[in-house]
N, CA, C and O atoms as a Tripos MOL2 file, in Angstrom:
@<TRIPOS>MOLECULE
protein
  208   207    52     0     0
PROTEIN
NO_CHARGES

@<TRIPOS>ATOM
      1 N          -5.5140   14.9090  -23.2150 N.3       1 MET1
      2 CA         -5.7860   13.6080  -23.1150 C.3       1 MET1
      3 C          -4.6650   12.3270  -22.4510 C.2       1 MET1
      4 O          -4.8320   11.1100  -22.3820 O.2       1 MET1
      5 N          -3.7070   13.0390  -22.0980 N.am      2 ILE2
      6 CA         -2.9740   11.7540  -21.4720 C.3       2 ILE2
      7 C          -2.6990   12.6220  -20.0090 C.2       2 ILE2
      8 O          -1.9560   12.1930  -19.1270 O.2       2 ILE2
      9 N          -3.5910   14.1800  -19.9090 N.am      3 HIS3
     10 CA         -3.8350   14.8430  -18.0950 C.3       3 HIS3
     11 C          -5.2970   14.3490  -17.8460 C.2       3 HIS3
     12 O          -5.8670   14.4120  -16.7570 O.2       3 HIS3
     13 N          -5.9100   13.7690  -19.1810 N.am      4 LYS4
     14 CA         -7.2570   13.2810  -18.7330 C.3       4 LYS4
     15 C          -7.3120   12.0260  -17.4870 C.2       4 LYS4
     16 O          -8.0200   11.8820  -16.4890 O.2       4 LYS4
     17 N          -6.1680   11.2020  -18.1090 N.am      5 LEU5
     18 CA         -6.3240   10.1290  -17.8710 C.3       5 LEU5
     19 C          -5.4620    9.3750  -16.6870 C.2       5 LEU5
     20 O          -5.6330    8.3390  -16.0440 O.2       5 LEU5
     21 N          -4.3470   10.5070  -16.7180 N.am      6 ALA6
     22 CA         -3.4040   10.7390  -15.2810 C.3       6 ALA6
     23 C          -4.5790   10.9230  -14.1180 C.2       6 ALA6
     24 O          -4.5940   10.4140  -12.9970 O.2       6 ALA6
     25 N          -5.5950   11.8420  -14.7540 N.am      7 LEU7
     26 CA         -5.9100   12.3780  -13.4680 C.3       7 LEU7
     27 C          -7.1030   11.6270  -12.8940 C.2       7 LEU7
     28 O          -7.6240   11.8000  -11.7920 O.2       7 LEU7
     29 N          -7.4580   10.7090  -13.9020 N.am      8 ILE8
     30 CA         -9.1720    9.0820  -13.8950 C.3       8 ILE8
     31 C          -7.6550    8.3180  -12.8030 C.2       8 ILE8
     32 O          -7.5400    8.5240  -11.5950 O.2       8 ILE8
     33 N          -6.5870    7.3830  -13.7280 N.am      9 LEU9
     34 CA         -5.8620    7.1970  -12.4660 C.3       9 LEU9
     35 C          -5.7800    7.6630  -11.2280 C.2       9 LEU9
     36 O          -5.9870    6.9220  -10.2670 O.2       9 LEU9
     37 N          -5.4990    8.8210  -11.1050 N.am     10 ILE10
     38 CA         -5.2360    9.3840   -9.5720 C.3      10 ILE10
     39 C          -6.5350    8.9320   -8.6200 C.2      10 ILE10
     40 O          -6.5460    8.2580   -7.5900 O.2      10 ILE10
     41 N          -7.7770    9.6520   -9.4660 N.am     11 VAL11
     42 CA         -8.8270    9.5520   -8.5130 C.3      11 VAL11
     43 C          -8.3700    7.8060   -8.5030 C.2      11 VAL11
     44 O          -7.2190    7.7900   -8.0660 O.2      11 VAL11
     45 N          -8.7320    6.6410   -8.7500 N.am     12 ILE12
     46 CA         -8.8570    5.7540   -8.7610 C.3      12 ILE12
     47 C          -7.7530    5.3020   -7.9530 C.2      12 ILE12
     48 O          -7.9660    4.1550   -7.5610 O.2      12 ILE12
     49 N          -6.7590    5.7250   -7.5940 N.am     13 SER13
     50 CA         -5.9830    5.0650   -6.6880 C.3      13 SER13
     51 C          -5.9530    5.6010   -5.2800 C.2      13 SER13
     52 O          -5.4630    4.9910   -4.3300 O.2      13 SER13
     53 N          -6.7000    7.1840   -5.2030 N.am     14 PHE14
     54 CA         -7.3220    7.7130   -3.8230 C.3      14 PHE14
     55 C          -8.6420    7.3870   -3.5500 C.2      14 PHE14
     56 O          -9.1630    7.9500   -2.5870 O.2      14 PHE14
     57 N          -9.1970    6.7080   -4.1050 N.am     15 THR15
     58 CA        -10.6490    5.7980   -4.0390 C.3      15 THR15
     59 C          -9.8380    4.6970   -3.7300 C.2      15 THR15
     60 O         -10.3760    3.8180   -4.4020 O.2      15 THR15
     61 N          -9.1100    4.2900   -3.2840 N.am     16 PHE16
     62 CA         -9.4550    2.4680   -4.0150 C.3      16 PHE16
     63 C          -7.9440    2.5560   -2.1340 C.2      16 PHE16
     64 O          -7.9580    1.6260   -1.3290 O.2      16 PHE16
     65 N          -6.9230    3.8280   -1.9380 N.am     17 THR17
     66 CA         -6.3050    4.0460   -0.5650 C.3      17 THR17
     67 C          -7.0030    4.0620   -0.0330 C.2      17 THR17
     68 O          -6.8040    3.1980    0.8210 O.2      17 THR17
     69 N          -8.7050    4.9490    0.2740 N.am     18 LEU18
     70 CA         -9.2470    5.0970    1.2320 C.3      18 LEU18
     71 C         -10.2160    4.1590    1.2570 C.2      18 LEU18
     72 O         -10.5230    3.9240    2.4250 O.2      18 LEU18
     73 N         -10.7060    3.6490    0.6400 N.am     19 GLY19
     74 CA        -11.2440    2.0190    1.0090 C.3      19 GLY19
     75 C         -10.2390    1.3330    2.2500 C.2      19 GLY19
     76 O         -10.6630    1.2120    3.3990 O.2      19 GLY19
     77 N          -8.9410    0.9330    1.8690 N.am     20 ALA20
     78 CA         -8.5810   -0.0180    2.4530 C.3      20 ALA20
     79 C          -8.0590    0.7530    3.6430 C.2      20 ALA20
     80 O          -7.7710    0.0250    4.5920 O.2      20 ALA20
     81 N          -7.8520    2.1370    3.8410 N.am     21 CYS21
     82 CA         -7.4020    2.5500    4.9220 C.3      21 CYS21
     83 C          -9.0310    2.4590    5.7510 C.2      21 CYS21
     84 O          -8.9880    2.1080    6.9300 O.2      21 CYS21
     85 N          -9.9760    2.6680    5.3380 N.am     22 GLY22
     86 CA        -11.5230    2.3190    6.4180 C.3      22 GLY22
     87 C         -11.2260    0.4430    6.8180 C.2      22 GLY22
     88 O         -11.2060   -0.1190    7.9130 O.2      22 GLY22
     89 N         -11.0610   -0.0270    5.6390 N.am     23 ASP23
     90 CA        -10.6680   -1.4690    6.4530 C.3      23 ASP23
     91 C         -10.4390   -1.7660    7.6490 C.2      23 ASP23
     92 O         -11.1020   -2.1960    8.5930 O.2      23 ASP23
     93 N          -8.4800   -1.2110    7.3030 N.am     24 THR24
     94 CA         -7.8040   -1.7490    8.2180 C.3      24 THR24
     95 C          -8.7620   -0.8670    9.2110 C.2      24 THR24
     96 O          -9.3060   -1.7340    9.8960 O.2      24 THR24
     97 N          -9.2180    0.3260    9.6180 N.am     25 TRP25
     98 CA         -9.5680    1.0450   10.9420 C.3      25 TRP25
     99 C         -10.3870    0.1790   11.5390 C.2      25 TRP25
    100 O         -10.0500   -0.4500   12.5410 O.2      25 TRP25
    101 N         -11.8520    0.0420   10.8160 N.am     26 SER26
    102 CA        -12.4130   -1.5410   11.5930 C.3      26 SER26
    103 C         -12.2830   -2.5140   12.2200 C.2      26 SER26
    104 O         -12.7620   -3.0360   13.2270 O.2      26 SER26
    105 N         -10.5960   -2.9560   10.5140 N.am     27 GLY27
    106 CA        -10.4050   -4.7910   11.9160 C.3      27 GLY27
    107 C          -9.3630   -3.9970   12.9160 C.2      27 GLY27
    108 O          -8.2870   -4.5620   13.1160 O.2      27 GLY27
    109 N          -9.5660   -2.9110   13.4680 N.am     28 LEU28
    110 CA         -7.9910   -2.1650   14.8300 C.3      28 LEU28
    111 C          -9.3050   -2.1150   15.7730 C.2      28 LEU28
    112 O          -9.3370   -2.6780   16.8670 O.2      28 LEU28
    113 N         -10.2800   -1.4510   15.2860 N.am     29 LYS29
    114 CA        -11.3000   -1.4390   16.2800 C.3      29 LYS29
    115 C         -12.0380   -2.6630   16.6280 C.2      29 LYS29
    116 O         -12.6110   -2.5070   17.7060 O.2      29 LYS29
    117 N         -12.2380   -3.8340   16.1050 N.am     30 LYS30
    118 CA        -12.5510   -4.8350   16.8290 C.3      30 LYS30
    119 C         -11.2800   -5.8420   17.2010 C.2      30 LYS30
    120 O         -11.4980   -6.7340   18.0200 O.2      30 LYS30
    121 N         -10.1340   -5.7320   16.6910 N.am     31 ASP31
    122 CA         -9.1120   -6.5180   17.1820 C.3      31 ASP31
    123 C          -8.8380   -5.8740   18.9970 C.2      31 ASP31
    124 O          -8.6180   -6.6710   19.9090 O.2      31 ASP31
    125 N          -8.9060   -4.4040   19.2170 N.am     32 THR32
    126 CA         -9.1140   -3.1890   20.5910 C.3      32 THR32
    127 C          -9.9910   -4.3950   20.9900 C.2      32 THR32
    128 O          -9.8060   -5.3500   21.7450 O.2      32 THR32
    129 N         -10.9870   -4.0110   20.2260 N.am     33 GLY33
    130 CA        -12.6480   -4.6530   21.7580 C.3      33 GLY33
    131 C         -11.9220   -5.8080   22.0410 C.2      33 GLY33
    132 O         -11.3990   -5.9970   23.1390 O.2      33 GLY33
    133 N         -11.8500   -6.7370   20.9360 N.am     34 GLU34
    134 CA        -11.9730   -8.4530   21.4500 C.3      34 GLU34
    135 C         -10.4550   -8.0790   22.5480 C.2      34 GLU34
    136 O         -10.6970   -8.2100   23.7480 O.2      34 GLU34
    137 N          -9.4060   -7.7670   22.2920 N.am     35 ASN35
    138 CA         -8.3840   -7.4940   23.0650 C.3      35 ASN35
    139 C          -7.8260   -6.7990   25.1870 C.2      35 ASN35
    140 O          -6.9630   -6.9620   26.0500 O.2      35 ASN35
    141 N          -9.7060   -5.6940   24.7770 N.am     36 MET36
    142 CA         -9.4270   -5.4530   26.0130 C.3      36 MET36
    143 C         -11.4030   -6.4510   26.6530 C.2      36 MET36
    144 O         -12.2810   -6.3040   27.5040 O.2      36 MET36
    145 N         -11.2110   -6.9470   26.0200 N.am     37 GLU37
    146 CA        -12.5090   -8.0260   26.3620 C.3      37 GLU37
    147 C         -11.4710   -9.0470   27.6740 C.2      37 GLU37
    148 O         -11.4550   -9.1820   28.8980 O.2      37 GLU37
    149 N         -10.8860   -9.4570   26.7410 N.am     38 LYS38
    150 CA         -9.9800  -11.1150   27.0220 C.3      38 LYS38
    151 C          -8.5890   -9.9480   28.8440 C.2      38 LYS38
    152 O          -8.0160  -10.1070   29.9220 O.2      38 LYS38
    153 N          -8.8810   -9.1000   27.8970 N.am     39 THR39
    154 CA         -7.5580   -8.2730   29.3520 C.3      39 THR39
    155 C          -8.6340   -7.9030   30.9200 C.2      39 THR39
    156 O          -8.1750   -7.7550   32.0530 O.2      39 THR39
    157 N         -10.1490   -7.8260   30.5160 N.am     40 GLY40
    158 CA        -11.1200   -7.5470   31.6260 C.3      40 GLY40
    159 C         -11.3320   -9.2360   31.7690 C.2      40 GLY40
    160 O         -12.3590   -9.5310   32.3810 O.2      40 GLY40
    161 N         -10.9330   -9.7930   31.5370 N.am     41 GLY41
    162 CA        -11.0630  -11.5650   32.1000 C.3      41 GLY41
    163 C         -10.1070  -11.8510   32.7210 C.2      41 GLY41
    164 O         -10.1650  -12.5570   33.7280 O.2      41 GLY41
    165 N          -8.8900  -11.2950   32.1830 N.am     42 ALA42
    166 CA         -7.4510  -11.4430   32.7990 C.3      42 ALA42
    167 C          -7.6470  -11.4570   34.2250 C.2      42 ALA42
    168 O          -7.4840  -12.2710   35.1350 O.2      42 ALA42
    169 N          -8.2980   -9.5660   34.0320 N.am     43 ILE43
    170 CA         -7.8330   -8.9590   35.5790 C.3      43 ILE43
    171 C          -8.7290   -9.4750   36.2510 C.2      43 ILE43
    172 O          -8.3200   -9.6890   37.3920 O.2      43 ILE43
    173 N         -10.2130   -9.9140   36.0330 N.am     44 GLU44
    174 CA        -11.4300  -10.3790   37.3380 C.3      44 GLU44
    175 C         -10.5880  -11.5600   37.7690 C.2      44 GLU44
    176 O         -10.2150  -11.5300   38.9410 O.2      44 GLU44
    177 N         -10.0240  -13.1580   36.6280 N.am     45 ASP45
    178 CA         -9.4200  -14.0510   37.7410 C.3      45 ASP45
    179 C          -8.3550  -13.3990   38.2530 C.2      45 ASP45
    180 O          -8.6260  -13.8210   39.3770 O.2      45 ASP45
    181 N          -7.4100  -12.7660   38.4380 N.am     46 ALA46
    182 CA         -6.4010  -12.3560   38.6930 C.3      46 ALA46
    183 C          -7.4230  -11.4600   40.0840 C.2      46 ALA46
    184 O          -7.6400  -12.2410   41.0110 O.2      46 ALA46
    185 N          -7.6970  -10.8080   40.1910 N.am     47 GLY47
    186 CA         -8.1700  -10.6790   41.5870 C.3      47 GLY47
    187 C          -9.1740  -12.0380   42.4600 C.2      47 GLY47
    188 O          -9.2410  -12.2160   43.6760 O.2      47 GLY47
    189 N          -9.7770  -12.7400   41.4930 N.am     48 THR48
    190 CA         -9.8350  -14.0070   42.4840 C.3      48 THR48
    191 C          -9.3190  -14.9810   42.8250 C.2      48 THR48
    192 O          -9.6290  -15.5920   43.8480 O.2      48 THR48
    193 N          -8.6500  -15.2310   42.2280 N.am     49 LYS49
    194 CA         -6.8600  -15.9250   42.8910 C.3      49 LYS49
    195 C          -6.6630  -14.7430   44.3590 C.2      49 LYS49
    196 O          -6.7330  -14.7900   45.5870 O.2      49 LYS49
    197 N          -6.3410  -13.5920   43.1090 N.am     50 VAL50
    198 CA         -5.9570  -13.0220   44.9960 C.3      50 VAL50
    199 C          -7.0680  -13.2050   46.0850 C.2      50 VAL50
    200 O          -6.7700  -13.3630   47.2690 O.2      50 VAL50
    201 N          -7.9990  -13.1840   45.7620 N.am     51 LYS51
    202 CA         -9.1910  -13.2060   47.4280 C.3      51 LYS51
    203 C          -8.9990  -14.5900   47.8020 C.2      51 LYS51
    204 O          -9.0660  -14.7860   49.0150 O.2      51 LYS51
    205 N          -8.7420  -15.7640   46.9570 N.am     52 GLU52
    206 CA         -8.7160  -17.1110   47.6120 C.3      52 GLU52
    207 C          -7.8860  -16.9190   48.7640 C.2      52 GLU52
    208 O          -7.6630  -17.8590   49.5270 O.2      52 GLU52
@<TRIPOS>BOND
     1     1     2 1
     2     2     3 1
     3     3     4 2
     4     3     5 am
     5     5     6 1
     6     6     7 1
     7     7     8 2
     8     7     9 am
     9     9    10 1
    10    10    11 1
    11    11    12 2
    12    11    13 am
    13    13    14 1
    14    14    15 1
    15    15    16 2
    16    15    17 am
    17    17    18 1
    18    18    19 1
    19    19    20 2
    20    19    21 am
    21    21    22 1
    22    22    23 1
    23    23    24 2
    24    23    25 am
    25    25    26 1
    26    26    27 1
    27    27    28 2
    28    27    29 am
    29    29    30 1
    30    30    31 1
    31    31    32 2
    32    31    33 am
    33    33    34 1
    34    34    35 1
    35    35    36 2
    36    35    37 am
    37    37    38 1
    38    38    39 1
    39    39    40 2
    40    39    41 am
    41    41    42 1
    42    42    43 1
    43    43    44 2
    44    43    45 am
    45    45    46 1
    46    46    47 1
    47    47    48 2
    48    47    49 am
    49    49    50 1
    50    50    51 1
    51    51    52 2
    52    51    53 am
    53    53    54 1
    54    54    55 1
    55    55    56 2
    56    55    57 am
    57    57    58 1
    58    58    59 1
    59    59    60 2
    60    59    61 am
    61    61    62 1
    62    62    63 1
    63    63    64 2
    64    63    65 am
    65    65    66 1
    66    66    67 1
    67    67    68 2
    68    67    69 am
    69    69    70 1
    70    70    71 1
    71    71    72 2
    72    71    73 am
    73    73    74 1
    74    74    75 1
    75    75    76 2
    76    75    77 am
    77    77    78 1
    78    78    79 1
    79    79    80 2
    80    79    81 am
    81    81    82 1
    82    82    83 1
    83    83    84 2
    84    83    85 am
    85    85    86 1
    86    86    87 1
    87    87    88 2
    88    87    89 am
    89    89    90 1
    90    90    91 1
    91    91    92 2
    92    91    93 am
    93    93    94 1
    94    94    95 1
    95    95    96 2
    96    95    97 am
    97    97    98 1
    98    98    99 1
    99    99   100 2
   100    99   101 am
   101   101   102 1
   102   102   103 1
   103   103   104 2
   104   103   105 am
   105   105   106 1
   106   106   107 1
   107   107   108 2
   108   107   109 am
   109   109   110 1
   110   110   111 1
   111   111   112 2
   112   111   113 am
   113   113   114 1
   114   114   115 1
   115   115   116 2
   116   115   117 am
   117   117   118 1
   118   118   119 1
   119   119   120 2
   120   119   121 am
   121   121   122 1
   122   122   123 1
   123   123   124 2
   124   123   125 am
   125   125   126 1
   126   126   127 1
   127   127   128 2
   128   127   129 am
   129   129   130 1
   130   130   131 1
   131   131   132 2
   132   131   133 am
   133   133   134 1
   134   134   135 1
   135   135   136 2
   136   135   137 am
   137   137   138 1
   138   138   139 1
   139   139   140 2
   140   139   141 am
   141   141   142 1
   142   142   143 1
   143   143   144 2
   144   143   145 am
   145   145   146 1
   146   146   147 1
   147   147   148 2
   148   147   149 am
   149   149   150 1
   150   150   151 1
   151   151   152 2
   152   151   153 am
   153   153   154 1
   154   154   155 1
   155   155   156 2
   156   155   157 am
   157   157   158 1
   158   158   159 1
   159   159   160 2
   160   159   161 am
   161   161   162 1
   162   162   163 1
   163   163   164 2
   164   163   165 am
   165   165   166 1
   166   166   167 1
   167   167   168 2
   168   167   169 am
   169   169   170 1
   170   170   171 1
   171   171   172 2
   172   171   173 am
   173   173   174 1
   174   174   175 1
   175   175   176 2
   176   175   177 am
   177   177   178 1
   178   178   179 1
   179   179   180 2
   180   179   181 am
   181   181   182 1
   182   182   183 1
   183   183   184 2
   184   183   185 am
   185   185   186 1
   186   186   187 1
   187   187   188 2
   188   187   189 am
   189   189   190 1
   190   190   191 1
   191   191   192 2
   192   191   193 am
   193   193   194 1
   194   194   195 1
   195   195   196 2
   196   195   197 am
   197   197   198 1
   198   198   199 1
   199   199   200 2
   200   199   201 am
   201   201   202 1
   202   202   203 1
   203   203   204 2
   204   203   205 am
   205   205   206 1
   206   206   207 1
   207   207   208 2
@<TRIPOS>SUBSTRUCTURE
     1 MET1         2 RESIDUE 1 A MET
     2 ILE2         6 RESIDUE 1 A ILE
     3 HIS3        10 RESIDUE 1 A HIS
     4 LYS4        14 RESIDUE 1 A LYS
     5 LEU5        18 RESIDUE 1 A LEU
     6 ALA6        22 RESIDUE 1 A ALA
     7 LEU7        26 RESIDUE 1 A LEU
     8 ILE8        30 RESIDUE 1 A ILE
     9 LEU9        34 RESIDUE 1 A LEU
    10 ILE10       38 RESIDUE 1 A ILE
    11 VAL11       42 RESIDUE 1 A VAL
    12 ILE12       46 RESIDUE 1 A ILE
    13 SER13       50 RESIDUE 1 A SER
    14 PHE14       54 RESIDUE 1 A PHE
    15 THR15       58 RESIDUE 1 A THR
    16 PHE16       62 RESIDUE 1 A PHE
    17 THR17       66 RESIDUE 1 A THR
    18 LEU18       70 RESIDUE 1 A LEU
    19 GLY19       74 RESIDUE 1 A GLY
    20 ALA20       78 RESIDUE 1 A ALA
    21 CYS21       82 RESIDUE 1 A CYS
    22 GLY22       86 RESIDUE 1 A GLY
    23 ASP23       90 RESIDUE 1 A ASP
    24 THR24       94 RESIDUE 1 A THR
    25 TRP25       98 RESIDUE 1 A TRP
    26 SER26      102 RESIDUE 1 A SER
    27 GLY27      106 RESIDUE 1 A GLY
    28 LEU28      110 RESIDUE 1 A LEU
    29 LYS29      114 RESIDUE 1 A LYS
    30 LYS30      118 RESIDUE 1 A LYS
    31 ASP31      122 RESIDUE 1 A ASP
    32 THR32      126 RESIDUE 1 A THR
    33 GLY33      130 RESIDUE 1 A GLY
    34 GLU34      134 RESIDUE 1 A GLU
    35 ASN35      138 RESIDUE 1 A ASN
    36 MET36      142 RESIDUE 1 A MET
    37 GLU37      146 RESIDUE 1 A GLU
    38 LYS38      150 RESIDUE 1 A LYS
    39 THR39      154 RESIDUE 1 A THR
    40 GLY40      158 RESIDUE 1 A GLY
    41 GLY41      162 RESIDUE 1 A GLY
    42 ALA42      166 RESIDUE 1 A ALA
    43 ILE43      170 RESIDUE 1 A ILE
    44 GLU44      174 RESIDUE 1 A GLU
    45 ASP45      178 RESIDUE 1 A ASP
    46 ALA46      182 RESIDUE 1 A ALA
    47 GLY47      186 RESIDUE 1 A GLY
    48 THR48      190 RESIDUE 1 A THR
    49 LYS49      194 RESIDUE 1 A LYS
    50 VAL50      198 RESIDUE 1 A VAL
    51 LYS51      202 RESIDUE 1 A LYS
    52 GLU52      206 RESIDUE 1 A GLU
């Protein structure tokens, strides 16, 4: 009985851990995309100022 309970708790913990990792990965991809867009805009602005 105790072994079964321990196994269930391990499976539940593993499931929550994988879910949290998935959310973190999604957030990281979103943040990276936004940062790349901002960096691209800054590079374009710098290029425009150099041409002036």
